[in-house]
Each structure stands twice: as C-alpha cells, then as structure tokens.
N, C-alpha and C positions, 0 to 999 in steps of 0.2 A: 420557136413555130418554123417547121422546115419550111421550103417556097412551093411544095407538093399541096403542104395541107393549107398554104396560105390561097395558091389556085382555087382550091375546092370552097373556099367560104364566096358567099353570094356577094356582089357588089354592092356598096350603099346606093338605095336612090335618091337621085336629087330633085332637087323641083323646080321648077321651071325659073324663077328668080336668082336660082344657086346655078345654074345652066348659064343665063343669060349674064352673070357676072363674068364667070368662068372664062367666058367667052369675052368678054372686055380685058380682060385681064391677057388673057395670050393672044390680042390682037395688038398689045405692047409688047409682051414677049417678041413676038415674030417681026415689032417693027425696031425696036432697041434691044436685042439678043446679051449685049453685054453693056458695063459701068451708066445702067440705068435704074435709079431709084423709084419707085412706086407703093403710094401707099393705097390700103383698101379700106374701106369703111362701113362696117353692118353691125346695128344693133346688137346686144348679147340677147341670144335665145335666138338667133337668126342663122346658127351654124357654120359660123368662121372657120373651124377646126376641117369640117366636112367639104366646104369648100375648096380649103389650101390645102386637104389630104389628097383629092379627085387632081388638083393641080401638078403637084408631085407626080403623082402616077402619069398622067399625060405628058408632062415635060421630060420625066425620063424617059417613056414611051419615043416620043419624039426626037429627042436630042441626042439620048444615048451620054446625056450627062447626069454627074451627080448633084444631091440636094443635101444641105442642113435646113433644118429648122430648129429655130434658136428660142427656151423659152427662160422665162424667169425663177421659176420656182420647182422643184423638183416634182410636186405633183404634176407640173404640168407638163411635164417630160414621161410621165407613164400614160398618163389620158393621152398623150398626140403621137405617141407610138403606137395604143391599141387602136387608135381610129386609123393610122398610116395602113397598119396590118390588115383591117376589115376593108381596106381601095386595095389588096394585096401588093401593096409596097413591104418588101424587106427592109428592114430599117435596124441599127443599132443605138441603142441608148449611150451617149459618152456623158460616164458620170464619177464622180470622186473617184470609183475603182477602177476607173479606166484609165491604163498608164501610158501602153502603148496600143496602136493598131494591127496588128500583127495579119488581120484577116479584113485588111479595109478590100480589098479585091472583091470580097462575097457581098458588098454590101451598095447600092445606091443609094440610099438616103440614111442621114445619122443626126439622131436627136442629141442636143445639148441643149444644158443649163449656159447663160452666158457666163458667168464667173468663172467656170466648170472648163471651157474650150480658152476663154482668154487665159488663166492660168496656162496651161497645155501650150498654148500656141505661142505664146510671151517666154517659156522657158523650152522653146523649140524642140517637148517633148511629143507634142504630133503634128504630122506634116498629110493635111488634108489633099489628095490631089483629084483632079478634073471638076472642081465642082463648078456649076455654071451658074445654079440658082441657092438666094441665100431667102429662108423667109421667118418672118421675127415676130412671133406671138405677143399681142400685147406692146405692139409697139411704140406706145404715146409715152413707157419707159425708155429714159436717158441711158440705163445701163448699158443699152446696145450698141450705142456712139462708139465706144471702144473697139469692137470689133469690125466695124468698114474697113480699117484701114489694110485687113485679112485677106479682105474679098471685093479689092478693088474692080477688078473685072469682070465679076460678076454682074447677074439681075437680080437685084434685091427687092422684096416684098414684103413688105409691111403692110402686119392686119390688126386692126383696133376697131372699138366702138366708137371711141370717141376722140377723133385727129385732133387732138389738143395736147401738148408737152406737159409730162408734169414738172417741170422745170419750163417757169414761162420766159427767163434769160435765155434757152435753147432751145428756140421754136421750130416743130417738124418740117417746115417749108425750106428751113436750110439743110435737111439732109434727106427730105426727096424730090425728087421733078414733080411730083403730078399725083392729086387723090381720084380715084373712083369712090363714089358714094353708091354703095347699095340702096337695100329697100328699107322706107319709111317703119319706126316703131306703129306708126296707124294700120301702112298696108298691112304688116304682119301680123297684127288684130285682126284686121279685117277680113283677112285671108286664114284665119285659125290657125297662125303659127306660135303666136302670142297671147297669154291671156291680159283680158282688159284689165284696166288698172281704176280703183276706186278712191280717191284720194280726200283725207281729212287734215286739216291742218290747225295746229294750235299754236297760238303766238306766245312768243318766248322772246321777252327783251333782253337783247345779246350784250349791251353796253360795256358788262366787262369782262368781256372776252378781248383778246390779247391775239394780234396777229404774231405768227411765228417768222422764219429767215426763206420758208419753205412757200410763205406766201399765205398758209392755211392758218384756224386757230392753234392755239398752243396747248398743248394736253393740260398742262397744269391749270391754265384761265378757265379750260373748260371743264377739267375736274370740281374746279372750285363752285361752278355756278349747277353743273347739273349732278352734286353727290347733296346738297342740299336737299332738305328734309320736303321742302315745297315743291321742287321738282321732282324728287321721288312721288308724291301724292300724286301728283298731276299725270306724271306716266303711268301710274296704275289704274289711276282713274281712266286714260286715255284708252287704253286695252283693255279695261272691262267695257267702256261703250263701243267700242268699235272690231276688237280682236277677238272677246272671250270664247273658249271652244276653239280658237283654229291654231294650226300649226305655225309660231311667230317665231319670226327672227328680230333679234331687237341690237343694233348698232350703236356702239359707244364711242367717244374718243377719249380714251383712258383706260390701264385695269381695274384702278378703283372706281370708276365710274359703277362698270360692269358688277362688279362684286356687290356692291351696294344695290345695284338692280336687284340680280339676284335673292340675296338678304329680303327686300323690297317684296317680293313676291314669294318667297317661299315661307314668311311671315305670313302672308294672306292664304298662303294653301294652294297654291298653283303650281302644277308640274314644269319645272325650269331648271339649267343647268346653265353655267359659264364655263369659256371657253377664250385662251389666248393661247400667245406665242410661246409662254412658260409651258404649258402642257407636254407630256410627254406623248410620241408618238402612238403609243397603246393607250394612255385615254383620251386622246383625242378620238381613236379610233371607236373605240366606248362611249363617249359621246356623240358622235353622228350616227351610232348605230340607235340608240336609246332614241333619239330626236328623229331619226326617221321611221321607228316601230310604233313610236307614241303620237296617238292623232292629234291632242292638243298640246302636245309640248311644245314651252318657251326657252329658246337657244340664247342668251345673251353674250356678246362677242366684242371685240375691241379692230374691227375691219379684216380680219384673220381671214373672213368667209366671202371677202369680193372677189373672188378669182379661184377657178381652180374648184369651186363648189358647184355640185349642182344636185337640188333636191327636188324634184317635180311636185312633191308634195306641201312645200309651203306656200300658206296661203296668205300669210300677212306679214309686213316688213315696215318696224319701227324706225324711224332716225330718230334715234335718242341723242343727237348730237348737232351741230352746224359745221357746214363744211364751207369752203373757200373753191374746193373742186368739182368742176363737172363731172371729169371723169369718175370721181367716187360716188356722187350722186346718181349718175345712171348704174354703175356697179352693184351699188346697195341696191337700188330698189331693183336691178335685173334679177334678183336672187329670187324673187318671187314671181316672175313673168313667164316661167315654164308652164305649157298649158296641158292638162288632165282633159280626159272626158267628163269627168266629176269636178273640175275648176275651172270655168269658163274665164271667172273673175278674180283677182286677190286684190287686199286691200293695204293702204300704203297709208301709216301715222306720219307726221312731219314732226316732230318734235322742236327742230332750230331753221325756221322760215327758210328752208333749203327750196322752198316750191316756190316762196315771192323771188327769191334771187334768181334763181334757174329757171323757173317757169314749170308749168306740168311735166312730167316726163313722157308723156306721148304727145306733145307738142310739136311743131316741124321746126325744124332747126337748119339754118343756113350752113352747114357743113363746109363748104368750099371757101365761103366768106372768112368762118374762122381758119380756118385753114391758111388762107392767103395772110391774114389781117388778125391775128392775133393777140395783138396789143390793143388794137379799137376795141375787140371782143372782152379783154377784162377791163377796160376804162369805162367801159357802159352797164357792166355790171350795177344793179340797184343794190347801195350801199345800205347798212345796216341800219343806219338811223332814218334813211326815206322809208323803209322796210316797217319801221316801228311806227313813224309818222302816219303809214294808210292801217294802220290797226284798225279795226272796228269791234269792238266788244259787242256779243251774242249772248246775252244772259241765257244760260240753260233751261230748257223745260221744265227739268224739275224746281228751280229757282222759282223761275216764272210761277207755277201753279203757287207757291208760297205766299206769292202776290196777285194771287185769283182778284181779289175783289179791287183791286186799283184799275182806273179805265187807262191811266196813263204812267206808262213806267219809261218811256223815250225823253231824250234831255238832248239837245244839240247843244255844244258847248260854243262851235263855229259859228251858229248861225247867234246865238245870245252873246256872244262877246263883239260881233258888229254892229249891234244894237248900243253896246257902252258906245263905243265909239263914235254912231252915228248922234246918238242923243248924249254925248259928252259924260258920261256913266261911269263912277269908277269900276276899273276891268273886275277888282274884286266882287262885282253884283252877279256875276258869272257864277261864282261857287257859292252867293249866298240863295240862289235860284235853286240850285241844284241841291242844296243841302235841305231847304224848305221841302220842294218834290219829292226826295226821300226821308224825308218826315212822316210827311203825309201816307206814303207806301205803306211806312211799317204802321202807322196807327191803325190804318184802312182797314190792316189784316191780323191787328193783335184786340187780346179781351183788354187789356191793361198794358199800362206804363213798363213794367219788367218783361212781356211780351212784347213788347215794341225793342226795348234795348237790346233784345236775344235776336230779334228778327233783323236788325240792321248789320247784322256779323255777315249777314250771307248778302250782303253791298259791297263787301271790301273789293271784289273785283272790277265792280261798276264806280266804284269809287278811285280806284287805281286809275282807268280809262279813263273818267273824264280830268282829275286831275293832268292826269300828263297832254292831255288834249289842251288843257288851259294853260299849261307851261309853255307849248307849243306857239300857244296863239301870240303870249306878253314875251317870247323869245329869251325864254330862262329855264331852261330845260336839264336842270343839273340834278343827278340823283337826289343830292344832301338836301336840295330845295323843295324836290318832288315829296320826299321823304317827309319833310317837315308841315307841307301842303297837306297830305295824306293823313299826318297825326290829330293836324289842327283842325281839318273836315271834321271827322269822327269824333273829336272832342265837341265840335260845335252841333254837330247830327244828334248827339246824345242831349244836350240842353236843350235844340230843339224838340225834340221828342216827348221832353219835360215839360217843357212851355206850353206845347199845344195840348196835351192830357191836360191842363191846368186852365184852359179857357174854356 
C-alpha cells in the first residue's frame, strides 16, 4: 500500500482508557528517551495492538526516529502490520524471505518475528539504523531477551496481558524498569468492551499429574488422565449441560487428548473439528473458516489458538486441561471474551481446577505485586491437594430426582468423624453410618431389592467424595487406600440393601 493510500484511510478511533494509557506511556518516553525498558499490561481484548500502533505513529511523528515491533508468531506479524497501516504508519515486515534491506530508507517502522530478526542481526545480514523505540508484543515470552543487546540505546516497550514471565527463573522485573497497569477486566466488562463470563467448574482429581521442567503439568501425564473414558464422558456431559448449541473452543494439553475429544463428540453427533500444529496452513485456514461460518461449531485444539486468534463469535470456552500458567489461563479464556451486540456474555467450563487455582478470570489481580515479587506469587498458589480437600460434591439434579422420596441425602463426614473422637468410637463408624444412609435412600426409592441395587450405582460419585473426605480425616489419603475403601464401601452397601429389605 502506498503512502497516499495510507493517508486516505480513516484513522482508528481510540477509547478514553486507551488515550489515558498512551499518555502515561509517552510521559515515560519524554522522561527517559533512551535506555529505558517499560512494561505495559492490558487484558486480552482491551486493544493492545491498537494502543501500541498509535504509540508508533505518535513516536515517529514527534521524534523522527524509527521503530521496530517484535512478535513471536508469523500470524501476529501480518496482523500487526495491518493495524499499523490503519494508523497510517508505513511499515515493512522482516520475514524469512527478507535477506537485506535495500529499501530501509523508505520505512520508519519494521515488524519482525523475533527468531528471524535475531538470525539476521547475529549473522550481520541486516543493519537497522536510527532505531529509537522497540515494541515487544506478548512480552512475557522469554525469546525476546536475546534481542535486547542489539537495542541497548533504545526505549523498549513490552506489552502483555499477564506481566508474569513464561519462565519463573527469569522474572520480568530483571528486564523492565517499571510496569504500567491498564484497565481491569471488570472495568472493560462494565463499560461494554468485553463480554461477561459465566463460569462453571467441574471437580477433577489431579493427583496423577506430574510437573515438568517448565513448571507446568507434563503432556504425558495429562494425556493419561484426560484420555480415559471417564474424563471423556465427563467432558461430553459438561458440554451438553452448559454449552450445547453454542460455538465452542476446547483447549487440551496434548494432541492425543484432542483427537480423543474429536472422536467422542463425533460419535455423539456433534459438529466438531480438531486442530493442532501438525496441520498444514491450508488445513488450518479451512478449519477456521468452517468454525467461523458454523453457528454451533466445536473446535478442539492444543493451545495453538491461545494467541493470534480472534473470533468474536466464540460463545463457550472449555478448559479440558489443568495448567500452572496464569498467562495460559488468561489467554485461553480470553478467546471467548470478545463482545458482539448479540453476545453480552460467554461461558467458561473449567475441567482442570484452574479457577480454584487462579481465581475467577474477571477477579481483581494485583499485577504490580506479581511483577515485583513473582516468587511470592508462585509460592502462594493453591496446591492441587488443597484444592481437592476443598471439593464439595453436589449431587446433580437428575440424580436427586431418582432419590426424590428421601428427605435427607446430605452427610457431613467431618462432623461425624468429630463425634467418633468425642465419644471414643471407631473411625470406621463414619463410613458405617454413611452406608446405612445410602442404603435407606436406595430402598425408599425402589420397588424391590434389584431396583435398589441398580439405583445404588448412581451414588458412585457421592461415595467417592465421602470416602475421600474420610481419608483426609484419618490422614491416610493414598489413592490405593481410597480405591480399596470405595470397593469395600460398595460391597457393604449392597449387603446393607439386602439386609434392610429382609427386615
């Protein structure tokens, strides 16, 4: 596009909060024109690209110096270049096809992928002159650090939704002098810039998951948990309860899991496609076009759509995985937060205890504290064992209906256990009382002993929960022991049903 065509384009309209943040950033540019690294945080959907595109335009206009914008993915290069053009900034993408810059004098702004630019600069193939500012998109990724040495005299602006390094051993405070925090998610929702989230959580036992070198759950252990039939059924049921008929993104930790999800939903008759980083560019385009044009489409993927993907018609996000990464948590959910006149809210279904770990997506977060003391933040994250200890099983309405003739279906394991301590009773008295209550529930809602025993199978989740609470009380919560207790409980329940029917 020529400069004349650029000038003819209408300039993008900025919102008040965007103008305010741009002014804050420029106050730092004026105070520290060189050798200053500033980090700027704004939630996904708040318009970070819009903001830094206006900053580029204004910086070039006021200083007459050039700007480099760095991204970590090729798709983001094209998106960023287009946005800069909308702000009347003539720019050039430095990609793998660009070996030399004979036309460098024609441009005041360059957009580059970090790896490409790093290779060119290290090999002395390119020499960028008169660069005054470097902008780093998705600055929490550590791949950008290697380029800092080439721009030591510049003003560096990093932008991110989550100012928490992707590597906990390389905190962002070591590379940035200061953090400026933009509008909160709650404020953006209240003012109509983001859709309101409606969150549903499903308790998942994560005891089998392992932590890898990067501090997050390993793909191997995640695959073992999330590909088993019980978890697949749980996912399908969650979709049918909360997302059926809505355009839905499902995020997984592993290609095999995503393929299992695809097969499960396909067999159930739902419109679904699978996408991962092994798909060709054409396959990816075809799948995303189908997803965009299909109202009730389901797309299952492996984190490939966490950045650089913007589809406002997404109505539901399913986190079919657990993560220790706050950044990934925000990125995945952010894919559903774009607002439309017909979409004031969107659904979040959490199948990995992520909400219990990080809090609600739209809860207030002290980013300044996290930026200054990331170790303190990590150390105080709620652990999986503590999350599981706080689980409370809530019997689904359809199962409650099956026990509609029973006036009491609740049982407080901790309270009953405290009674055994108080009156010096055997701890197993707790499970005996629980079994008796469950047996009575089955009998009260059955015609005969055979119906009662069939009905008892609906109590499996309640039994699992009660046994787990009991094992915590007696401080003996190994999985093998709990499994044995559950089997013993069910055997005794069947015997108790038989006994009560004969009385």
